[in-house]
C-alpha positions in Angstrom: 5.0 20.6 6.3 2.6 17.9 7.6 0.2 15.6 5.8 -2.7 14.0 7.6 -4.6 10.9 6.7 -8.2 11.7 6.0 -9.5 9.2 3.5 -10.0 5.4 3.4 -8.4 4.7 0.1 -4.6 5.1 -0.5 -2.1 3.9 -3.0 1.4 2.7 -2.2 4.1 3.3 -4.8 7.5 1.7 -4.3 10.7 1.5 -6.4 11.5 -2.1 -7.6 14.6 -2.1 -5.5 12.7 -1.3 -2.3 10.2 -4.1 -3.1 13.1 -6.5 -3.3 14.9 -5.2 -0.3 15.7 -7.6 2.6 14.0 -6.9 5.9 12.0 -8.7 8.5 9.0 -6.9 9.9 5.9 -8.2 11.7 2.5 -7.9 10.1 1.6 -4.8 12.2 5.0 -3.2 11.4 4.6 -3.7 7.7 1.1 -2.3 7.8 2.3 0.8 9.7 5.1 1.4 7.1 2.8 0.9 4.1 0.1 3.2 5.7 2.7 6.0 6.0 4.1 5.4 2.5 0.5 5.6 1.1 0.4 9.3 2.2 3.2 10.2 -0.2 1.7 11.9 -3.3 3.1 11.6 -6.9 4.0 15.3 -7.0 6.0 15.3 -3.7 9.6 16.3 -4.1 10.5 15.8 -0.4 9.2 14.0 2.6 6.8 15.6 5.1 5.9 14.8 8.7 3.0 12.4 8.3 0.2 12.1 10.8 -2.3 9.4 11.4 -5.0 9.3 14.1 -4.7 6.2 16.2 -8.3 5.1 15.3 -7.0 4.6 11.8 -5.0 1.7 13.1 -7.8 -0.3 14.5 -7.3 -2.7 11.6 -3.6 -3.0 12.6 -4.2 -4.2 16.2 -6.3 -6.9 17.7 -9.0 -5.8 20.1 -8.1 -2.1 19.4 -5.1 -2.6 21.8 -3.0 0.5 21.0 -0.3 -0.7 23.4 0.6 -3.2 20.7 1.0 -0.4 18.2 3.5 1.3 20.6 5.4 -1.9 20.9 5.4 -2.3 17.1 6.8 1.3 16.7 9.6 0.6 19.2 10.4 -2.7 17.5 10.3 -1.1 14.0 12.9 1.5 14.9 15.3 -1.3 15.7 14.8 -3.2 12.4 16.8 -1.8 9.4 16.3 -2.8 5.8 19.0 -3.7 3.3 18.8 -2.5 -0.3 21.1 -4.1 -2.9 21.6 -2.7 -6.4 22.7 -4.4 -9.7 26.4 -3.5 -9.0 26.3 -5.6 -5.9 26.5 -2.5 -3.7 24.2 -2.3 -0.7 23.0 0.2 1.9 21.4 -0.4 5.3 19.2 2.2 6.9 16.0 2.6 9.0 12.5 3.2 7.8 11.8 6.2 10.0 13.8 9.1 11.5 11.3 9.4 14.3 7.9 8.3 15.5 6.1 10.5 18.0 2.8 9.8 19.8 0.7 12.9 20.5 -1.4 11.8 23.4 -3.8 14.7 23.6 -4.6 14.4 19.9 -4.3 10.6 19.8 -2.1 11.0 16.7 0.9 9.1 15.5 3.5 11.4 13.7 6.3 9.9 11.6 9.1 11.2 9.5 10.5 8.9 6.8 14.3 8.3 6.7 15.9 10.6 4.0 17.7 7.5 2.7 14.4 6.3 1.3 13.9 9.3 -1.1 15.3 7.5 -4.2 12.8 4.7 -3.6 9.6 6.6 -2.8 9.8 10.1 -4.3 9.6 11.3 -7.9 9.4 7.8 -9.3 9.7 7.9 -13.1 10.1 4.2 -13.9 10.7 0.8 -12.4 8.2 1.2 -9.7 4.9 -0.5 -8.7 1.7 0.9 -7.2 -0.9 -1.0 -5.4 -3.9 -0.2 -3.2 -3.4 -0.2 0.5 -6.8 -1.8 1.0 -5.5 -5.1 -0.3 -2.8 -5.2 2.4 -4.7 -4.3 5.5 -6.8 -7.6 5.8 -3.7 -9.8 5.4 -2.6 -11.5 8.7 0.7 -13.1 7.6 3.8 -10.8 7.2 5.0 -13.2 4.5 1.7 -12.8 2.6 2.3 -9.0 2.5 5.8 -9.4 1.2 4.8 -12.0 -1.4 1.9 -9.8 -2.5 4.3 -6.9 -3.2 6.9 -9.1 -5.0 4.3 -10.8 -7.2 2.4 -7.6 -7.8 5.7 -6.1 -9.2 5.8 -9.0 -11.7 2.1 -9.2 -12.6 2.6 -7.9 -16.1 5.1 -10.7 -16.8 2.6 -13.2 -15.5 5.5 -15.5 -14.4 8.5 -15.1 -12.2 11.1 -17.6 -11.0 13.1 -17.6 -7.8 15.9 -19.7 -6.3 14.4 -21.0 -3.1 17.4 -19.7 -1.1 17.1 -16.3 -2.8 13.4 -15.9 -1.9 14.1 -17.1 1.7 16.8 -14.4 2.0 14.5 -11.6 0.6 11.7 -12.6 3.0 14.2 -13.1 5.9 12.5 -16.3 6.9 14.1 -18.1 9.9 16.4 -21.0 9.3 13.7 -23.5 10.4 11.6 -22.4 7.4 14.2 -22.8 4.8 13.5 -26.4 4.0 10.9 -26.6 1.2 8.4 -28.5 3.4 8.4 -25.8 6.1 8.5 -23.0 3.6 5.5 -24.4 1.8 3.6 -24.8 5.1 4.5 -21.5 6.8 4.7 -19.2 3.8 3.3 -20.4 0.5 0.1 -22.1 1.7 -0.9 -19.2 3.9 -0.1 -16.6 1.2 -2.1 -18.5 -1.4 -5.1 -18.6 0.9 -4.9 -14.9 2.0 -4.1 -13.4 -1.5 -7.0 -15.2 -3.2 -9.4 -14.2 -0.4 -8.3 -10.5 0.0 -6.3 -9.1 -2.9 -6.5 -8.4 -6.6 -4.0 -11.2 -7.6 -3.4 -14.8 -6.7 -0.8 -17.3 -7.7 0.1 -20.9 -8.5 3.6 -22.3 -8.2 5.7 -25.2 -9.4 8.6 -26.6 -7.4 12.0 -26.9 -9.3 14.2 -29.7 -8.2 17.9 -30.3 -8.4 18.1 -34.1 -7.9 15.5 -34.8 -5.2 15.9 -31.4 -3.5 13.6 -28.4 -4.2 15.9 -25.5 -5.1 13.6 -23.2 -6.9 10.0 -22.0 -7.5 8.2 -20.9 -10.7 5.3 -18.6 -9.9 2.4 -17.9 -12.2 0.4 -14.8 -11.4 -3.3 -14.3 -12.1 -5.7 -11.4 -11.8 -8.2 -12.0 -9.0 -11.4 -10.8 -10.7 -13.5 -11.8 -7.7 -11.9 -9.0 -5.7 -11.9 -6.4 -8.5 -14.6 -3.9 -7.5 -17.0 -3.6 -10.4 -18.3 -0.2 -9.0 -14.8 1.3 -9.4 -14.5 0.0 -13.0 -17.9 1.5 -13.8 -16.9 4.9 -12.2 -13.7 5.0 -14.1 -15.5 4.3 -17.4 -18.0 7.1 -16.6 -15.1 9.4 -15.8 -13.3 8.5 -19.1 -16.5 9.4 -21.0 -16.6 12.7 -19.2 -13.0 13.6 -20.2 -13.6 12.7 -23.8 -16.7 14.9 -23.9 -15.3 17.9 -22.0 -11.8 18.3 -23.4 -11.1 19.3 -26.9 -8.7 17.4 -29.2 -5.1 18.3 -28.2 -6.1 20.1 -25.0 -4.1 19.5 -21.9 -5.9 17.3 -19.4 -3.4 16.7 -16.6 0.2 17.2 -15.8 1.8 13.9 -14.8 4.7 14.7 -12.3 6.5 11.4 -12.8 6.5 11.7 -16.6 7.1 15.5 -16.3 4.7 15.9 -19.3 1.2 17.0 -20.0 -1.3 14.4 -21.1 -3.8 15.2 -23.9 -6.6 13.6 -25.8 -5.7 13.0 -29.4 -8.4 11.5 -31.6 -10.0 9.9 -28.6 -6.7 8.4 -27.3 -4.2 9.5 -24.7 -1.0 11.1 -25.9 2.0 13.0 -24.6 1.2 16.7 -25.0 4.6 18.0 -26.1 5.3 15.3 -28.7 1.8 14.2 -29.6 3.0 10.6 -29.3 0.2 8.1 -28.5 0.5 6.0 -25.4 0.6 2.3 -26.0 -2.3 0.3 -24.7 -0.8 -0.8 -21.3 0.6 2.6 -20.6 -2.7 4.3 -21.5 -4.5 1.9 -19.1 -2.2 2.9 -16.3 -2.6 6.6 -17.2 -6.4 6.5 -17.2 -6.2 5.0 -13.7 -3.8 7.7 -12.6 -6.0 10.5 -14.0 -9.1 9.0 -12.4 -7.4 8.8 -9.0 -5.9 12.3 -9.2 -8.9 14.3 -10.4 -7.6 17.1 -8.3 -4.8 17.7 -10.9 -7.2 18.1 -13.9 -6.5 21.3 -15.8 -9.2 24.0 -16.0 -12.2 21.7 -15.9 -14.7 20.7 -13.2 -14.7 17.0 -12.4 -18.1 16.5 -10.9 -19.2 14.0 -13.5 -21.8 12.2 -11.4 
């Protein structure tokens, strides 16, 4: 089967282990990978062949130079990633099994490496989702990686790293591993880009051992300046529609990752089979999921405008 990209808004969902994997990709290569991952749907049980028209990559290449995209694809196929688990076991594999350019159709076709299935398919916990739209404007490859890492930890508000550990995850060159260079080449640029383009931003505190900086304490903030008020308004309108149209206890949607039906129970979200209310944070995420996946609504129209 094949899946084509047709819309402008996509969500990337990645297992925590994949977010913390060690790899070094250029900015264009990362945007290519994340654009393909954003085509995976929550209900998918296997990878498909994913197709993207080249004009969708205008934001990935300067001056619409598609030759740069070809070079990025060739380079990407030679750059594996390393995933390490809690048992100190690791696996190294490539992102894609193949990348094909269809010249007559001006389409890029990709198949994702089967080794990535545990980290991208049927995710039931320990994963993070974010909008691709926040990634595409970023110009630094380190800004993209830091965004993913901090986004993973946004609920905790804070996250600490040993400087050496973070350098290894980001695969920075040896010349960047002194704190002065890391601050200049990674942190400063990422701070500037995230606050300008994404839904989060951060502050950090350097941790010293003696006179040497050996760690970093990050504090993560919601970037309300980049939260689209229109989307919030639309979601609230949609929530009101659901509460009006669905009867108490009636199935609203089947959530493939929870493998359960979601229902309205006394005006709140609950698990259909057990009747258990969702806690506030889970309900917030669930409302967002239902809003984005209106195509999965059960037995009701969703033209609420």
